[in-house]
C-alpha positions in Angstrom: -3.6 4.9 -28.8 -2.8 5.7 -25.2 -5.8 7.1 -23.3 -6.1 9.3 -20.3 -9.3 10.1 -18.4 -9.6 13.5 -16.7 -12.0 12.8 -13.8 -14.2 15.7 -12.9 -17.5 16.2 -11.0 -20.8 16.6 -12.6 -21.3 20.2 -13.7 -17.7 21.3 -13.0 -16.0 20.5 -16.3 -16.9 23.9 -17.8 -15.5 25.7 -14.8 -12.1 23.9 -14.8 -9.8 26.0 -16.9 -7.1 23.3 -16.7 -9.0 20.7 -18.7 -8.7 22.1 -22.2 -5.1 22.9 -21.7 -4.3 19.3 -20.4 -6.3 17.8 -23.3 -4.4 19.9 -25.8 -1.0 19.0 -24.3 -1.9 15.3 -24.3 -3.0 15.5 -27.9 0.3 17.2 -28.9 2.1 14.3 -27.2 0.0 11.7 -29.2 -2.2 10.8 -26.3 -6.0 10.6 -26.5 -7.9 11.9 -23.5 -11.5 12.3 -22.3 -13.2 14.4 -19.6 -15.2 11.9 -17.5 -17.5 12.4 -14.5 -16.1 10.4 -11.6 -19.5 9.0 -10.4 -20.9 8.1 -13.8 -21.8 4.4 -13.5 -21.5 3.8 -17.2 -17.8 4.6 -17.4 -15.4 1.7 -18.1 -12.4 2.9 -16.1 -10.3 -0.1 -17.1 -10.4 1.2 -20.7 -8.0 4.0 -19.8 -4.2 3.7 -19.4 -4.3 6.5 -16.8 -7.1 8.1 -14.8 -6.2 11.5 -13.3 -8.3 13.1 -10.6 -9.1 16.7 -11.5 -12.1 18.8 -10.6 -14.0 16.4 -8.4 -15.1 19.3 -6.3 -18.2 17.6 -5.0 -16.2 15.0 -3.1 -16.3 16.7 0.3 -19.9 15.8 1.4 -19.5 12.4 -0.3 -15.9 11.6 0.8 -16.5 8.0 1.7 -18.3 7.4 -1.6 -15.5 9.2 -3.4 -12.7 7.1 -1.7 -14.6 3.9 -2.4 -14.7 4.9 -6.1 -11.0 5.7 -6.0 -10.2 2.2 -4.6 -12.0 0.6 -7.5 -10.3 2.5 -10.3 -7.2 0.9 -11.8 -4.3 3.2 -12.7 -5.6 6.1 -10.8 -3.5 9.1 -9.9 -3.2 10.3 -7.4 -4.1 6.9 -6.0 -6.7 6.1 -3.3 -4.2 5.9 -0.5 -2.9 9.3 -1.3 -6.5 10.7 -1.6 -7.5 9.2 1.7 -4.4 10.8 3.4 -4.7 14.3 1.8 -8.4 14.9 2.1 -8.2 15.1 5.9 -6.1 18.0 6.9 -4.9 16.2 10.0 -2.0 15.1 7.8 -0.5 18.5 8.8 0.2 16.9 12.2 2.4 14.3 10.6 4.2 16.8 8.5 4.8 19.0 11.5 6.2 16.0 13.4 8.5 15.5 10.5 10.0 19.0 10.9 7.8 20.9 8.4 6.9 24.4 9.6 3.1 24.7 9.5 0.8 27.5 10.6 0.2 26.9 14.3 -3.0 24.8 14.7 -5.4 23.9 17.5 -7.6 20.9 16.7 -11.3 20.7 17.4 -11.5 23.7 19.7 -14.3 23.8 22.3 -15.2 26.3 25.0 -12.3 26.5 27.5 -9.6 25.4 25.1 -6.6 27.6 24.4 -6.3 29.4 21.0 -3.1 30.1 19.2 -1.8 33.5 20.1 -3.2 36.1 17.6 -5.7 39.0 17.2 -7.5 37.0 14.4 -8.1 33.4 13.8 -9.3 31.1 10.9 -11.7 28.3 11.7 -12.2 25.5 9.1 -13.2 21.8 9.0 -10.4 19.3 8.6 -12.2 17.9 5.6 -13.1 20.7 3.2 -12.1 22.2 -0.2 -12.3 25.6 -1.7 -12.3 27.2 1.8 -15.8 25.9 2.3 -17.3 26.4 5.8 -14.2 28.5 6.6 -14.2 31.9 8.3 -12.0 34.5 9.8 -12.8 35.9 13.2 -11.4 38.5 15.6 -13.6 37.5 18.5 -12.7 34.5 20.5 -16.4 33.6 21.2 -17.1 33.5 17.5 -14.1 31.2 17.0 -15.5 28.8 19.6 -19.0 29.0 18.3 -18.0 28.3 14.8 -15.8 25.4 15.8 -18.4 23.9 18.1 -21.1 24.2 15.4 -19.0 22.1 13.0 -18.2 19.6 15.8 -21.9 19.3 16.6 -22.4 18.3 12.9 -19.7 15.6 13.3 -17.0 17.6 11.5 -13.6 17.9 13.3 -12.1 21.4 13.1 -8.9 23.3 13.1 -8.1 26.8 14.3 -5.2 28.8 13.1 -4.0 32.4 13.7 -4.7 34.5 10.6 -1.3 35.2 8.9 -1.3 38.9 8.3 1.0 38.7 5.2 -1.8 37.1 3.3 -3.6 40.5 3.1 -0.6 42.1 1.5 1.3 39.3 -0.3 -1.3 36.6 -0.7 -0.4 32.9 -0.6 2.1 31.2 -2.9 1.0 28.0 -4.6 3.7 25.8 -6.1 3.0 23.0 -8.5 5.2 19.9 -8.7 4.7 17.2 -11.3 6.5 13.9 -10.7 8.3 15.6 -7.8 9.8 18.3 -10.1 8.9 22.0 -9.6 6.8 23.3 -12.5 5.4 26.8 -11.8 3.9 29.0 -9.1 1.1 31.4 -8.7 -0.1 34.1 -6.2 -3.5 33.7 -4.6 -5.0 36.8 -3.1 -6.7 36.9 0.3 -10.0 35.1 0.3 -11.3 35.7 3.8 -12.7 39.0 5.1 -12.9 39.4 8.9 -16.4 38.6 10.3 -17.9 37.2 7.1 -20.1 34.2 7.3 -18.4 30.8 6.4 -17.8 30.5 2.7 -19.6 28.1 0.3 -18.2 25.5 -2.0 -16.8 25.7 -4.6 -14.9 28.9 -4.7 -14.3 29.7 -8.4 -13.7 33.5 -8.3 -10.2 33.7 -6.8 -7.7 36.4 -7.3 -5.0 34.4 -9.1 -1.9 35.8 -10.7 1.5 34.4 -12.0 4.3 34.4 -9.4 7.9 33.4 -9.5 8.5 31.3 -6.4 11.7 32.1 -4.5 14.5 29.5 -4.2 13.7 29.4 -0.5 10.0 28.6 -1.2 10.9 25.9 -3.8 13.4 24.3 -1.4 10.7 24.3 1.3 8.2 22.8 -1.1 10.6 20.0 -2.0 11.1 19.3 1.8 7.3 19.1 2.2 7.1 16.6 -0.7 9.9 14.5 0.7 8.2 14.3 4.1 4.9 13.3 2.4 6.7 10.8 0.2 8.1 9.1 3.3 4.8 9.1 5.0 2.9 7.7 2.0 5.6 5.4 0.6 4.9 6.7 -2.9 5.6 9.6 -5.2 2.4 11.5 -6.1 2.1 12.3 -9.8 1.1 15.9 -8.9 1.2 18.1 -5.8 0.4 21.7 -5.0 2.2 23.1 -2.0 0.5 26.3 -0.7 2.7 28.4 1.6 2.4 31.7 3.4 5.1 34.0 4.7 5.7 34.2 8.5 6.6 37.4 10.3 10.3 36.5 10.1 10.1 36.0 6.3 10.2 32.2 6.3 7.6 30.0 4.6 5.0 28.1 6.5 2.9 25.3 5.0 -0.8 26.2 4.6 -1.8 23.0 2.7 -0.4 20.2 0.7 -3.0 19.6 -2.0 -2.8 16.0 -3.5 -6.4 15.3 -4.3 -7.9 17.7 -6.9 -6.0 21.0 -6.8 -6.4 23.4 -9.6 -3.1 23.7 -11.5 -3.8 27.2 -12.8 -2.2 26.3 -16.1 -3.5 29.4 -17.8 -0.8 31.3 -15.8 2.1 29.3 -17.2 3.2 28.6 -20.8 4.7 25.2 -20.0 2.7 23.7 -17.1 0.4 21.4 -19.1 3.3 20.0 -21.2 5.2 19.5 -17.9 2.4 17.5 -16.5 2.1 15.2 -19.5 5.9 14.7 -19.6 5.8 13.8 -15.9 3.1 11.2 -16.5 5.1 9.7 -19.3 8.4 9.7 -17.3 6.7 8.0 -14.4 5.9 5.0 -16.5 2.2 5.3 -15.7 1.4 5.4 -19.4 3.4 2.3 -20.3 
């Protein structure tokens, strides 16, 4: 029987609401699957027809170890080259150069550097997940202090204006499997002004179903096309997170190609769509 491994982090499987739905969808398609911890040295990864990176939420402080593991796993999706590219948010520079509208960003801000025009800013490390070590500030000095503290710890940073529509409309996350749009969700605002930087992982998010607009889906497909050209491959799965600019147009917040939650509990067809995409890709033989 064909076998899939859902790769997770130690202690995170029970918090990943996608895993039982993916397992059920795979079983319905005649595919055996197992939830496996990515850094378990006893696992024979070659025994699986496909290894899918899921809730490896502990990769951030161990990124080099995680990427070394990924390079040694056969039939991994998304593969090690994709994981290397997507886990450092400087990929946004490449997408912007390819014509994708991103939230305006200043990189590794220090005292004396210009900030994007705004009354509030978000500071985050370029390598992070779940909004870890991220905060929203209305004071320029706090922006610089936060950025410089991360830089002093050897962590490059990014500073963006806070997009006001997030407070009223949230973000829209769109899931694409095999390059085809599957479903979307709404994520409520996560950051309160002046709060301390957040901790990892963030599991208590305000998530609700949402119908993405035609404009948003078309934008998402353009993001994926730009990423595909940069990477030279089609990722099995992608999550395109967008916010709405003041003029009503979408801007890319993040392109999640490593271990994004699919939020399958908010769609009746997403798990089946993922399994179908894996089969259609030829990854399962």
